[in-house]
C-alpha positions in Angstrom: -2.8 3.4 25.4 -4.8 4.5 22.4 -5.9 7.6 24.2 -2.3 8.4 25.0 -1.3 7.8 21.4 -4.1 10.1 20.2 -2.9 12.9 22.6 0.6 12.6 21.3 -0.5 12.8 17.6 -3.1 15.6 18.4 -5.0 15.5 15.1 -8.8 16.1 14.9 -8.9 13.7 11.8 -7.1 10.9 13.6 -8.6 7.3 13.8 -6.8 4.4 15.5 -8.4 1.0 15.0 -7.0 -1.9 17.1 -7.8 -5.6 16.9 -6.4 -7.8 19.7 -7.2 -11.5 19.5 -10.4 -10.7 17.7 -11.6 -7.9 20.0 -11.8 -4.5 18.3 -11.3 -1.0 19.7 -11.6 2.3 17.8 -10.3 5.7 19.0 -10.9 9.0 17.2 -11.1 12.7 17.8 -14.1 14.9 18.5 -16.8 14.7 15.7 -18.5 18.1 15.0 -22.4 17.8 15.0 -23.7 16.6 11.6 -20.3 15.2 10.4 -19.9 11.6 9.4 -18.1 9.7 12.2 -14.4 9.3 11.2 -14.5 5.5 11.5 -17.1 5.3 8.7 -15.2 7.4 6.2 -12.9 6.0 3.4 -9.3 7.2 3.8 -6.6 7.6 1.2 -3.9 4.9 1.9 -1.2 6.2 -0.4 1.7 3.7 -0.3 -0.1 1.6 2.2 -2.0 0.4 -0.9 1.0 -1.8 -1.8 0.1 -4.7 0.5 -3.1 -5.1 -1.5 -1.0 -5.3 -4.7 1.4 -7.8 -3.1 -1.4 -10.0 -1.8 -3.1 -10.0 -5.3 0.2 -11.0 -7.0 0.7 -13.8 -4.5 -2.9 -15.1 -5.0 -2.5 -15.0 -8.8 0.8 -17.0 -8.5 -0.9 -19.5 -6.1 -3.7 -19.9 -8.7 -1.1 -20.6 -11.4 -2.2 -17.5 -13.5 1.3 -15.9 -13.4 4.7 -16.7 -12.0 7.0 -14.5 -9.8 9.8 -15.0 -12.4 7.7 -13.9 -15.4 9.2 -11.1 -17.4 7.1 -8.0 -16.9 8.0 -6.6 -20.4 7.2 -10.0 -21.9 3.7 -9.9 -20.4 3.1 -6.2 -21.1 4.3 -6.1 -24.7 5.4 -9.4 -26.2 8.0 -8.9 -28.8 8.5 -5.2 -28.1 12.2 -4.2 -28.3 13.5 -3.3 -24.8 16.8 -2.9 -23.0 18.1 -6.4 -21.9 17.9 -5.2 -18.3 14.3 -4.3 -18.7 13.6 -7.7 -20.2 15.2 -9.3 -17.1 12.8 -7.5 -14.7 10.4 -10.0 -13.2 7.1 -9.6 -11.2 9.0 -10.4 -8.0 11.5 -7.6 -8.7 8.7 -5.1 -9.2 6.9 -5.8 -5.9 10.0 -6.0 -3.9 11.5 -2.8 -5.2 14.6 -4.6 -6.6 13.9 -3.9 -10.3 16.5 -1.1 -10.6 13.8 1.5 -11.4 13.7 5.0 -9.9 10.9 6.1 -7.6 9.0 7.7 -10.5 9.8 7.9 -14.3 12.5 10.4 -15.3 10.0 12.6 -17.2 7.5 12.6 -14.3 8.6 15.8 -12.6 8.3 18.3 -15.4 4.6 17.6 -16.0 3.9 17.3 -12.2 5.4 20.6 -11.1 2.5 22.8 -12.2 0.2 20.7 -10.1 2.6 19.7 -7.4 0.4 20.7 -4.4 -2.9 19.4 -5.7 -2.7 16.7 -8.4 0.9 15.8 -9.4 0.0 12.3 -10.7 -3.1 13.2 -12.7 -1.3 14.1 -15.9 0.6 10.8 -16.1 -1.9 8.1 -17.2 -1.4 4.4 -17.4 -0.2 4.2 -21.0 2.5 6.7 -20.2 3.7 4.6 -17.2 3.9 1.6 -19.5 5.8 3.4 -22.2 8.2 4.8 -19.6 8.9 1.3 -18.4 9.5 -0.2 -21.8 12.1 2.5 -22.7 13.7 2.5 -19.2 17.4 1.9 -18.4 17.5 0.3 -15.0 20.0 1.9 -12.6 21.4 -1.5 -11.6 21.0 -5.1 -12.5 17.5 -6.3 -11.4 17.6 -8.2 -8.2 20.8 -6.8 -6.8 19.7 -3.6 -4.9 16.7 -2.4 -3.1 15.3 1.1 -4.0 11.7 2.0 -3.1 9.7 2.7 -6.3 6.1 3.7 -6.9 7.0 3.4 -10.6 7.8 -0.4 -10.2 4.6 -1.3 -8.3 2.5 0.7 -10.7 4.1 -1.3 -13.6 3.2 -4.4 -11.7 -0.4 -3.4 -11.7 -0.5 -2.8 -15.4 1.4 -6.1 -16.0 -1.1 -8.1 -14.0 -4.0 -6.4 -15.9 -2.3 -7.4 -19.2 -1.5 -10.9 -18.1 -5.1 -11.7 -17.0 -7.0 -9.5 -19.4 -8.9 -8.0 -16.5 -8.9 -4.3 -15.5 -7.0 -3.6 -12.2 -10.1 -2.7 -10.1 -12.1 -5.7 -11.3 -9.1 -8.1 -10.8 -8.6 -6.8 -7.2 -12.3 -7.1 -6.5 -12.4 -10.7 -7.8 -9.3 -12.0 -6.2 -8.9 -10.1 -2.9 -11.6 -7.5 -1.9 -14.7 -9.6 -2.7 -13.5 -12.9 -1.1 -12.4 -11.0 2.1 -15.7 -9.1 2.3 -13.9 -5.7 2.0 -16.9 -3.8 0.6 -15.6 -0.5 1.9 -12.3 -0.7 0.0 -11.7 0.6 -3.5 -9.0 2.3 -5.7 -11.2 5.3 -6.4 -13.4 7.9 -4.7 -16.9 7.1 -3.6 -20.2 9.0 -3.4 -20.1 12.5 -2.1 -19.5 12.7 1.7 -18.2 9.1 2.0 -14.5 10.0 1.7 -12.3 11.6 4.3 -11.0 15.1 3.3 -7.2 15.7 3.5 -5.7 18.9 4.6 -2.6 21.0 3.9 -0.2 21.9 6.7 -2.1 25.2 7.2 -5.5 23.3 7.5 -7.0 24.1 4.2 -8.8 21.2 2.6 -7.5 19.4 -0.5 -9.3 17.6 -3.4 -9.3 13.8 -3.5 -6.0 12.4 -4.8 -5.9 11.4 -8.5 -3.1 8.9 -8.9 -3.2 8.8 -12.7 -1.4 5.7 -13.9 0.1 4.9 -10.5 -3.1 3.1 -9.3 -1.5 -0.1 -7.9 1.1 1.9 -5.9 -1.1 4.3 -4.1 -4.8 4.6 -5.0 -6.6 2.5 -2.4 -9.2 4.0 -0.1 -10.7 2.1 2.8 -12.5 2.3 6.1 -11.0 1.5 9.5 -13.2 -1.6 9.8 -12.2 -3.0 6.4 -8.6 -2.4 7.2 -8.8 -4.4 10.4 -10.5 -7.2 8.5 -7.7 -7.1 6.0 -5.0 -7.2 8.7 -6.8 -9.8 10.8 -6.8 -12.1 7.8 -2.9 -12.1 8.0 -2.9 -13.4 11.6 -2.5 -17.1 12.6 -5.8 -18.9 12.9 -7.5 -16.8 10.3 -9.3 -18.9 7.7 -8.8 -17.6 4.1 -11.9 -17.8 1.9 -10.0 -19.4 -1.1 -7.0 -21.6 -1.5 -5.0 -19.0 -3.5 -5.6 -16.5 -0.7 -4.5 -19.0 2.0 -1.3 -19.6 0.1 -0.9 -15.8 -0.5 -1.2 -14.9 3.2 1.5 -17.4 4.1 3.7 -16.1 1.3 3.5 -12.4 2.2 4.5 -13.2 5.8 7.7 -15.0 4.8 11.0 -13.0 5.2 12.4 -12.6 1.7 15.3 -10.1 1.7 17.5 -8.1 3.9 19.2 -4.8 3.4 20.9 -1.9 5.2 23.8 -1.8 7.7 24.3 -5.4 9.0 21.2 -6.3 7.0 19.1 -4.9 9.7 16.1 -4.3 7.5 14.0 -7.3 6.7 11.2 -7.4 4.0 8.6 -9.8 2.9 7.0 -9.8 -0.5 5.1 -6.7 0.5 5.6 -5.8 4.2 8.4 -4.2 6.2 9.3 -6.6 9.0 10.8 -5.3 12.3 11.7 -7.3 15.4 10.0 -6.6 18.7 10.2 -8.0 22.3 7.2 -10.3 21.5 7.8 -11.3 17.9 8.1 -9.7 14.5 6.0 -6.7 13.5 4.8 -6.4 9.9 3.8 -2.9 8.7 3.5 -0.5 5.8 2.9 3.3 6.0 1.6 5.6 3.4 1.0 9.4 2.8 -0.9 11.4 0.2 -0.9 15.1 -0.3 -3.2 15.6 2.8 -3.6 12.2 4.5 -1.5 9.5 6.2 -2.0 5.9 7.0 -0.3 3.1 8.9 -1.2 -0.6 8.7 0.5 -3.2 10.9 0.1 -6.5 12.6 2.0 -8.8 15.0 1.2 -12.5 14.6 2.7 -13.6 17.9 0.2 -11.5 19.9 -2.7 -11.6 17.5 -2.7 -7.8 17.2 -3.4 -5.5 14.3 -3.5 -1.7 14.0 -4.9 0.5 11.3 -4.4 4.3 11.9 -5.3 7.2 9.7 -5.1 11.0 9.9 -6.3 13.7 7.6 -3.3 16.1 7.6 -0.2 16.5 5.5 2.9 14.8 6.7 5.9 16.9 7.9 9.3 16.1 9.4 8.2 16.7 13.0 4.9 14.8 12.7 4.7 12.1 15.4 2.0 10.0 13.6 4.1 7.2 12.1 6.6 7.0 15.0 3.8 6.9 17.6 1.7 4.2 15.9 4.8 2.1 15.1 6.0 2.3 18.7 2.4 1.4 20.0 2.4 -1.8 17.9 6.1 -2.7 18.4 6.7 -1.8 22.1 3.4 -1.8 23.9 0.7 -4.0 22.4 
């Protein structure tokens, strides 16, 4: 089945890593002589970074360090004058894309256009993300509508940093990556030759993605092995290394909201949740300028899949649909 999926996707930079009841299988394309095997490289996860942010939030809540209903503006800038709707935005609203914020700040595009094909986020640092949030005017009352927002999850990252007094990378390392043994996962590039190289549609290589102030929403890089470890920890029977993480894994699997026609789309705190013939499938996909990633697991069958490819997404690309179908319909 993995070989068939690989043929359908037909990408030399493809890696599909599968775990089924603790047994792992990895499938990748042909490796040119002298190249690092694809399953040892660190891949850009893009928006598939958000499950890490959601799990961190849940762990901090379980430890009593923050609350889901805390005001983000109150934690970021106590006493700072903001619009009443911004004051009402909570940590839960930010992670569940119900804060009423746009996908990116209104002034993001003018500064991004000159670097659109190489580094659109690099000119928008953390302090600018925070300022944009504090002066925002939400499009609707927080908690009433779902709108996918990199802006919101990035604000969550800066808010948790402010609330704990700990930089984002250190906080993630202390609460999630370290306890789970994810030594090949980080929100930054690594030593030369350790990171997968993304490619444009015409095959030309791209520089590593610089996410600027949008770190929590899309900066994670990880290896296939680490991603399977992360996903396996969500499955029934897995033993979490700390009490906060045990509570957090239970929390992020819990259905939280429904949206769309006949409320067909179900979400947890951080995962998309779709039905399948053998139980619900939890997943999140991501794409950067030159890479794509898919993370998913199905508790009822003890199955987890992490897939990556080093080419730019396009409308006809079968990557996401193929991996989603593999997990939902076949495994």
